C-alpha positions in Angstrom: 103.1 126.5 162.7 106.9 127.3 162.7 106.9 130.9 164.1 104.8 133.5 165.5 106.0 137.0 165.4 105.0 140.7 164.5 106.8 141.5 161.2 105.0 144.6 160.6 104.9 146.2 164.2 101.4 146.8 164.6 101.0 144.6 167.8 99.2 141.8 166.0 101.5 138.6 165.5 101.7 137.3 162.3 101.7 133.2 161.8 104.5 131.6 159.7 103.5 128.0 158.8 104.6 125.5 156.4 102.9 122.5 154.4 103.6 120.3 151.7 103.4 117.5 149.6 105.4 114.0 149.5 104.5 111.3 147.0 106.2 109.3 144.3 109.5 110.4 145.1 108.6 114.1 144.8 108.6 116.4 147.9 107.3 120.0 147.7 107.0 122.5 150.7 105.5 126.0 150.7 105.0 128.5 153.5 102.4 131.1 154.5 102.3 134.2 156.5 99.0 135.1 157.8 97.2 136.8 160.8 94.1 136.1 162.9 91.9 138.9 163.0 88.6 138.6 165.1 87.9 135.0 164.7 89.2 134.5 161.0 92.5 133.8 159.6 93.6 136.2 156.8 96.6 135.3 154.3 99.1 137.7 154.1 101.6 136.2 151.9 102.4 132.8 150.6 105.8 131.4 149.1 106.8 128.1 147.1 109.8 127.1 149.4 111.2 123.9 148.1 111.1 121.0 145.5 113.0 118.0 145.4 112.6 114.7 143.3 115.6 113.0 144.6 113.6 109.9 145.8 111.9 109.6 142.4 114.1 106.8 140.8 112.4 107.0 137.4 113.3 111.0 137.0 115.2 111.7 134.0 117.1 114.4 136.0 117.2 114.4 139.9 117.7 117.6 141.8 116.4 119.9 144.3 115.6 123.6 144.3 115.0 126.0 147.4 114.1 129.7 148.0 115.7 131.8 150.5 113.3 134.5 151.7 114.4 137.8 153.5 112.8 140.8 155.0 113.6 143.8 157.3 110.8 143.9 160.0 109.1 147.3 159.8 106.7 149.4 162.1 103.4 151.0 162.3 101.6 148.2 160.5 103.3 148.3 157.1 103.9 144.8 155.7 107.8 144.7 154.9 109.0 144.1 151.4 110.0 140.3 151.1 113.0 139.2 149.0 113.7 135.9 147.5 116.5 134.1 146.2 116.4 130.6 144.3 118.8 127.9 144.4 119.4 124.5 142.6 121.5 121.4 143.7 121.8 117.9 142.5 121.0 114.9 144.7 124.5 114.2 145.8 125.6 113.5 149.7 127.2 117.1 149.4 125.2 119.2 147.1 126.6 122.2 145.5 123.9 124.7 145.2 123.8 127.4 142.6 121.7 130.5 142.1 119.0 130.3 139.4 116.3 132.7 138.3 112.8 133.1 139.7 111.3 131.6 136.4 113.5 128.6 136.5 112.2 127.9 140.1 108.7 128.6 139.5 108.8 125.9 136.6 109.5 123.1 138.8 106.0 124.1 140.7 104.3 124.6 137.5 105.5 121.6 135.7 104.8 119.2 138.7 101.6 120.4 140.2 
């Protein structure tokens, strides 16, 4: 759990959690937004957050991708609209990030899961 906050103004806090995978030189992370209602956890929204194969010495092309997720909190229980932007960079000490499309970003997760 990385944050507990009420994003929709209904008086019930949402939980932002992070999870991922690391192995064979590849790291992935995803984030999930959910609520505990009664005694049950309910998913609200999930996002792919980042992918990197910088530690995979055998990779033909080594790089990282990451998403930036934004929203404006709402009131009255209506879930906000989440927007995402996607970026890619090489594995240098000071990488230069460039914007990419959602399709390009999703391709890293589709090809490597």
